[in-house]
N, C-alpha and C positions, 0 to 999 in steps of 0.2 A: 270436193276434196281429192287431192292427188296423192299417190303413194300410200303405203301401208306401214304403220308403225306398230311395234309390239306393245300391247296394252301394258300400262304400268300398274302396280298394285294399287288397290283402292285406298286412298288416304283416309284417316280419321277426319270427321267433319271439321274439327278445329284446325287441321293442317291444310285444308283446301284453299288454294289461292283463288280470289275472285277473278272472273274473266275480265278482259279489257273493257273499260267503260263504254267505248264505242265499238259495237260488235262488228261493224262493217265499214261504213264510209267515214266515220269519225265526226260527223256533223253533230253539233249540240242543239238542243231545243231552243228555239227562239233566235238562232243565228240568222244573219241577214239573208244568206242564200236560201235557207229553208223557209223563212217567213215570206220571202218574195215569191218562191215557187208556189206556195199555198195561196197567197194573195192574188196571184195572177191567173189562178185556175179559172177555166171558163164555166159558166153556169150550165146546168143540164138543159138540154133542148129536146123537145119532141118534134120530130119531123117525119115525113113519110119514109117508109123503108126501115128495115131493122138496124141499119148501120148509121142512121142519122145523116145521110147524104144531103148536100145542099141543093141538088138539082131541082127538087120539088118546089123550092121557094120561088123559082123563076116563073112558075106557072100558076101562081096563086097569090093570096094575101097572107101576111103573117100578123097575128094579133097576140099581144102579150097578156098573160093572166097572172094570177098570184100564186102559182104552183112552183115556187122555188126557182123562178127564172125560166121555166120551160116555155117552149113555143108550140102553138098548135097551128098547123098549116091548113088553110082552107083552099078549096079549088077555085078554078076560074069562074067568071060570071056564067051563070046558067047551068053549071055542072054540080053545084052543091059542094059540101065539105069533102075533102079527101079523107080516107081512112088513115088513122094514125097507128103505126106499128112501133112499139117501144119496148125496151127491156124493163121489166118491173124490178124494183128494189124494195125489199121488205126488211125491217129490223124487228127482232123480237127481244124484249128486255130480259127474259129468262128462258131457260130450256123448257120449263113447264108450259110455256105459252105456245109451243108449236108441236105438231105431231109428225112423226117420221113419214107418214104417208103423203105429207104435203111437199116433200123434198125431191123426189125423183124428177129428173128433167131440169133441175136447177143447179146452180153452183152455190155451195154453202160455205160460209166462213165462220169458224168458231173463235170466240174471243173470251179470254179470262185474263185481264191485265194483271190482277193481283190474285194468283201469280202464275197459273199453270201454263198459259200460252207464252208468257214472257220467258218462263223457264225452259219450255220446249224449244223455242227459237234459239235461246242461248246454247242449249245442248247441241243442237244441230250446227250452229255456227262454230262450235268448239270441237267438231269432229265426230260427234255421235253418228252411228250408221243408221239410226232411226229411233223414233220415240213411239212407244206403244201406250195407248191410253186404256187403262184397265177400269172395269166397273167398280171394283172395291179392292181392299188389300188382299183378300183371299184369292181373287182372280189373278192379281199381280204375282202372288207366290206360285200359283199354278203355271202361269206363263214362264216364270223364271225356271221352274223345274224342268221345262222342256228345252232349255238352252244350255250349251256347254258352260261349265264353270269358268268364271273369269271373262265371259263374253258379254256380260250385261251388268248394269247397276240398277238397283231398286230405289226408286225415289217416291216420296209421297208424304201426305200429311192428313191429319184429322184435327180439327180445331186449330189449324195453322201450325201445328207442331209435328215434328218428324215421327213417323210411325215406328213402333218398336220393331227391331230386327231389320229395318231398312237401312241401306247405306247412306241415303241422303234424304233431306227434307224437301221443301218446295221453294227454297231460296235460289234464285238464278246464280248467285255467287258461288254456290256449291258445285255447279256443273262446269268446272274448269277443264281445260284441255287435258291435263294430266289424269283426270278422272274419267272422262267420257269418250275420249278419242278412240275410234275403232271399236266402240262398244254400243250395244243396244241399251236404250233407257226404257225402263218399264215404270210408268208413272201412274200413281193412284192419288187423286185429290178429291176434296169435298165437292167442288163445283165444276172446275174446268174440264176434267176428263169426261164428264157426262156430255158437255157441249161438243167436244171433239168426236165422241162416239156417235152422237146424233147426226153430226154433219156427214158422217160416212154413208148415210142413206141417200145423199144427193148424187147427181151424175158426176160432179167434180167437187172437191172439198179441200179446204186449207185451214190453217190456224194463223191468227194474226194477233198482234199486240201493238202497242205504240211504237216499238222499235222498228217493225217492218210493215205497219199497216198500209202505208202508201204503195209499197211494192206489191203487196198482196191484192190491193184494190185494182191496180193496173193489170195484174195477171188475171183477175176475175173478169175484167172487161174483155180480155182477149178470148175468153171462152165462147162469147156470144150467147150466153145463157142468162135467164132471169136470176137475180141474186137474192139469196136469203142470208142474213147475218144473224147468228145465234149468240146472244150475249149470255154468259154463264150465270150472271147474277150472283147473289150471296144467299145461300140457303133459301132459294125460291123467291128472293126479293130483288127488286131493281137495284143495280149498282151503277152509280154515275160514271165511274172509270171505264166500265165496259161500253157504255153508250157513247161516251166521248170518242173512244177508239172506233166504234162503229161509224161515227161521223167522219173520222179520218179515212176509213175504207171507202165510204160512200163518196167523199170528195174526190179521192183518187180515181174511183170508178167513173164518175161523171167526167172528169178531166180527160181520162183515157178514151172514153167513148166519143166525146165531143158533141153528142146529141143522141136522140133516140133513147132517152131514159125517162122512166115514170116512177117518181119517188112516192112511197107511202108517206103518210103524215109523220110517222115516227122516224122514218129515214130522213125526211126533211128536217125534223127537229134535231136529230143526232148530228146532222151536218152543220146546222147552225150552232149547236153547242160546241162542236170542235173548232169551228172558225173563230168563235168568241173566246175559246179557252186555250188556243194553241200556244200563246206566249206565257202561260202560267199553269202548265200541266202538273208540275210538282205540287203546287198549291192545291190544285183540284184533288190529286190523289191523297194528299195529307189530310184534306178536309172530309173525306168520305168516312163512313162508319167503319168499313173494313180497313181502310188505311190507318185510322186512329188505333184500331185494335192491333194491327201489325206493329205500329210504333211502340205501343205499350208492351208488346212482347219482345222488343229488341230488334225488330226487323226494319227499322227506318231506312237503312241503306238499300233495301229492296225497292222501296218507293223511288228513291233517287235514281236508281238504275232504270226502273221501268218507265220513267218519265222522259227518257231520251228519244223523243220522237224522230222517226226517219233516220235513225243511226245505222240501220241495216237494210240491205236490198235482198236479203234471203227470202226465198219463197218456200214456205213449209207446207207442202201438199200431202194430203192423205192418200196413200196408195195401198190398197189391199189391207187396210186397217193399221198402217204404220205411217207416221209423219216422217217425210223425207225432204231433204233439200233437193229441189229440182229446178230446171230452167225451162223457159218457153212454155209450151202447152202440155208438157208431160203431166200425168196425173188425171187426165180426163178418162172417164170410163164409158 
């Protein structure tokens, strides 16, 4: 973001204009350019060396196995197999499935498609100076008390509904330019903010949703670190929307690396889910239990917005506890 604008008064929720449907590049899900980019992505390949270089293949034999298209390079005759060095990719279906001590030295991606990371990415795209993920509503109020009046907005939900006394709920359409530009967003949600906070224990961390999952996956590949994807889930249970998005990130990570990647079974499963679902993401979101609940509560438009895969190139990296829009390799610690 360039330039500084004077923050405008916070509008009542009913007066807030939704953000543009295409946050960044304007591509719609299922468009020919997007579909071809995904369809033409290369399979993950395991080769000698951390960067998946091709030189080792000239000195040995390549055999194909059933590990998601990966290749294992063997040595020349009489030398035995070469040692394979590859970046590991793990996907966890809920935040309860992973412990913070497992994250140092890795890059972690937090995902909550419905709706925290979709909302956070939208807020950053619309000019927010940063998104802080709070543990609970009480912590959010404490964080707000330490910031100048008018410099922040409080957003969050419990049971999918806006918290009493908060400016905004958890619908991305509420986080319009007029509301969040040049302001810090303090977000407290039931599932997503826990995933964001947990990701902060990694060496590098970011938040992804279907809007920017491919951009974040490519950024994660540039770190040269093993990847852990933290799906928020819904109240401790598996959420299909999060795992499909995890597959989007894995697919982009593999494409960016070009080789030297070792997928866990769940990472492989997530990637296959995304590839199979990429042309009907809205149907997938609408069919999930959480999606059906949001529709029943009147938030159907949130699902339509969240399903716009690859409509943003924004990289939302966690830096000192705050999600910020960054470029390149910023955000590594």
